[in-house]
C-alpha positions in Angstrom: -4.0 8.7 4.1 -3.8 8.6 8.5 -1.7 5.4 8.5 1.0 7.9 6.6 -0.1 11.7 7.6 -2.4 10.8 10.8 -6.0 11.1 10.7 -5.7 14.4 10.7 -5.0 14.5 7.3 -9.0 13.5 7.0 -9.6 17.3 7.6 -10.1 19.2 4.7 -7.3 21.9 3.4 -5.0 19.9 6.0 -1.5 21.5 5.9 0.7 20.1 8.5 2.1 22.1 11.2 5.3 20.6 13.2 4.5 18.3 15.9 6.2 14.4 15.7 7.4 13.6 12.1 5.1 11.4 10.9 5.3 7.8 9.3 5.6 9.1 5.6 8.4 11.9 6.2 10.0 8.9 8.1 9.5 6.8 5.1 9.5 9.3 2.6 6.6 8.2 1.2 5.9 9.5 -2.4 3.8 7.5 -4.5 1.5 4.3 -3.1 2.8 1.2 -4.2 1.6 -2.4 -4.8 2.8 -3.9 -2.0 0.4 -0.3 -0.4 -2.2 -1.1 -2.0 -2.1 -5.2 -0.9 -1.4 -4.1 2.6 -4.3 -2.2 2.7 -6.2 -4.1 1.4 -5.4 -7.0 3.2 -6.1 -4.7 6.4 -9.8 -4.3 5.3 -10.5 -7.5 5.0 -8.8 -8.2 9.0 -11.2 -4.8 9.4 -14.4 -6.9 8.5 -13.4 -10.0 9.7 -14.6 -11.3 13.2 -11.2 -11.7 14.0 -10.5 -9.5 17.2 -6.2 -9.5 16.8 -3.8 -9.7 13.8 -2.2 -12.8 14.8 1.0 -13.4 14.4 1.5 -16.8 11.9 -0.5 -14.4 9.8 -3.7 -16.7 10.1 -7.1 -15.6 11.7 -7.6 -17.2 14.8 -11.6 -17.5 13.8 -12.2 -16.8 10.6 -8.7 -19.1 9.5 -8.4 -16.7 6.5 -4.5 -16.6 5.9 -4.1 -12.6 5.7 -0.6 -13.6 5.0 -1.5 -15.5 1.7 -4.2 -12.8 0.9 -1.3 -10.1 1.3 1.2 -12.3 -1.6 -2.1 -12.7 -3.7 -2.9 -9.3 -4.3 0.7 -8.1 -4.6 1.6 -11.0 -7.1 -1.9 -9.9 -9.6 -1.0 -5.8 -8.7 3.2 -6.3 -9.5 2.5 -7.7 -12.7 -0.5 -5.4 -13.7 0.6 -2.9 -12.2 1.6 -0.4 -16.0 -2.4 -1.4 -16.2 -3.9 1.7 -17.5 -6.9 0.8 -15.5 -3.9 -0.4 -12.6 -3.1 3.3 -13.5 -6.0 5.5 -13.5 -6.8 3.7 -9.7 -2.9 4.7 -8.4 -3.4 8.1 -10.3 -6.4 8.3 -7.9 -5.5 7.6 -4.8 -1.8 9.3 -5.5 -4.4 12.5 -5.6 -5.7 11.6 -2.7 -2.8 10.5 -0.1 -0.6 12.7 -1.3 -2.2 15.5 -2.8 -0.5 15.2 -6.5 -1.5 13.0 -9.9 0.7 10.9 -11.3 2.4 7.6 -12.2 4.7 4.9 -10.0 7.1 3.5 -11.7 9.9 0.1 -11.9 13.0 1.6 -9.3 15.5 2.7 -11.6 18.7 1.2 -11.6 21.1 -1.3 -13.5 18.7 -4.3 -13.1 16.3 -5.4 -16.0 12.7 -5.3 -15.9 12.2 -9.2 -15.4 14.9 -8.7 -12.4 13.3 -6.3 -10.4 9.6 -8.1 -10.6 11.2 -11.3 -9.4 12.6 -8.9 -6.4 9.1 -7.3 -6.0 7.3 -11.0 -6.0 10.1 -11.7 -3.4 9.6 -8.9 -0.5 
């Protein structure tokens, strides 16, 4: 939530009132995605690790954790299981907390089919 709306967004009853555009506004984010979940989980792992810098090569200097592969693994599982009712329940809860709304996210509509959308998401 703070990465999108700033630390003040954690305050009870927060209402944005001017100031510079937040990342959430700049990026026009309106719901969580598999990539957002994977990023958050990877950042949590990093913050709990003995590593003091996020590595450019994706591998922690002290922990030897390959953060890049962790991220890709989480994202792959989430993309393939995104429609699962249990995951959608979590998505709804997170959307409610981060965006003040509930609901589910779905693949972008367009001329591609679900399999092409899946492959495109996995390749990002």
